C-alpha positions in Angstrom: 12.0 2.7 20.6 12.7 -0.2 18.3 10.8 -3.4 17.9 11.0 -7.0 16.7 9.0 -8.5 13.9 6.8 -11.3 15.0 5.8 -14.2 12.8 2.4 -14.5 11.1 2.7 -11.8 8.6 0.6 -11.1 5.5 2.1 -11.2 2.0 0.3 -9.9 -1.1 0.9 -8.5 -4.5 -0.7 -5.6 -6.4 -0.3 -5.2 -10.1 1.2 -1.9 -11.3 -1.9 -0.9 -13.2 -3.9 -0.3 -9.9 -1.2 2.0 -8.5 -1.7 5.8 -8.7 0.7 8.6 -8.0 -0.3 10.6 -4.9 0.1 13.8 -6.9 -2.8 12.5 -9.1 -4.9 12.0 -6.0 -6.8 15.3 -5.6 -8.8 17.4 -8.0 -10.8 20.6 -7.5 -14.5 20.0 -6.9 -15.6 22.3 -9.7 -18.2 24.0 -7.5 -17.0 25.8 -4.4 -13.8 25.6 -2.6 -11.9 22.4 -1.7 -10.5 19.3 -3.3 -11.8 15.8 -3.7 -10.3 12.5 -4.7 -9.9 12.2 -8.5 -12.1 9.7 -10.3 -8.9 7.8 -11.5 -7.5 7.6 -7.9 -10.9 6.4 -6.5 -11.1 3.7 -9.2 -7.6 2.5 -8.7 -8.0 2.6 -4.9 -11.2 0.5 -5.1 -9.5 -2.0 -7.4 -6.5 -2.3 -5.0 -8.9 -2.8 -2.1 -10.7 -5.6 -3.9 -7.4 -7.3 -4.7 -6.1 -6.9 -1.1 -9.4 -8.4 0.3 -9.2 -11.3 -2.1 -5.6 -12.1 -1.1 -6.1 -11.7 2.7 -9.5 -13.3 3.2 -9.3 -16.2 5.6 -5.5 -15.9 6.1 -5.3 -13.7 9.2 -7.4 -11.2 11.0 -6.3 -7.6 10.5 -3.6 -6.2 12.7 -4.6 -3.9 15.6 -1.1 -3.2 16.9 2.1 -1.8 15.4 3.2 -3.3 12.1 6.2 -3.2 9.8 5.6 -3.0 6.1 8.0 -3.9 3.4 7.4 -3.1 -0.3 9.3 -4.2 -3.4 8.4 -2.3 -6.5 9.0 -4.1 -9.9 8.5 -1.2 -12.3 7.2 -1.5 -15.9 10.1 0.5 -17.3 13.0 2.7 -16.3 11.1 5.9 -16.4 11.9 8.2 -13.5 9.3 8.0 -10.7 9.2 8.2 -7.0 7.8 5.1 -5.4 7.1 7.0 -2.2 4.4 8.8 -4.2 2.7 5.4 -4.7 2.7 4.5 -1.0 -0.5 6.4 0.0 -2.7 4.3 -2.3 -1.2 1.1 -1.0 -1.5 2.1 2.6 -5.1 3.2 2.2 -6.1 0.1 0.2 -4.9 -2.1 3.1 -6.6 -0.1 5.8 -9.5 -1.9 7.3 -8.4 -5.3 5.9 -4.8 -5.9 6.7 -4.7 -3.5 9.6 -7.4 -1.4 11.2 -5.9 1.9 10.3 -2.7 3.0 8.6 -1.5 4.7 11.7 -0.5 1.1 12.7 2.5 1.4 10.4 5.5 2.0 12.7 8.2 0.9 10.3 8.2 0.9 6.5 10.8 0.0 3.9 10.5 0.1 0.2 12.9 -0.7 -2.6 13.1 -0.7 -6.3 13.5 -4.3 -7.2 14.1 -3.8 -10.9 12.1 -3.7 -14.1 9.6 -6.4 -15.0 8.0 -5.5 -18.3 5.9 -8.6 -18.3 4.5 -8.4 -14.7 5.1 -5.0 -13.1 3.9 -5.0 -9.5 4.5 -4.2 -5.9 5.0 -7.1 -3.5 4.0 -6.2 0.1 4.7 -7.9 3.4 3.1 -6.7 6.6 4.2 -8.2 9.9 3.3 -7.5 13.6 5.9 -5.4 15.4 6.4 -6.3 19.0 7.4 -3.2 20.8 10.4 -3.2 23.1 9.7 -2.2 26.6 
């Protein structure tokens, strides 16, 4: 059920200001039932997608098999927040560029790497995961 990481990964960085909390993701439509993505979330997701595309272009084709993702969050301050609420935007922003769909993520690790007031960010590594037989 495990797997080994294979070389040839993708490394990229997203600045903190493009991240959006998943609990800010949905808003009511205003007319009729249902929810839609908030304007803020859509704008930040688009900005993150553009940054991902710029960093990955020409480096490696997107993954079409299982991957492992590692995220290191350098937060802007010591305020209490849950980095797992930020994962959805990151995963969605990389879908279609780094991997064909975020269901390819078979292993994921994130950590708080500390406070960086000058350059808050998330550093991301995605590597192919070779499945054990």
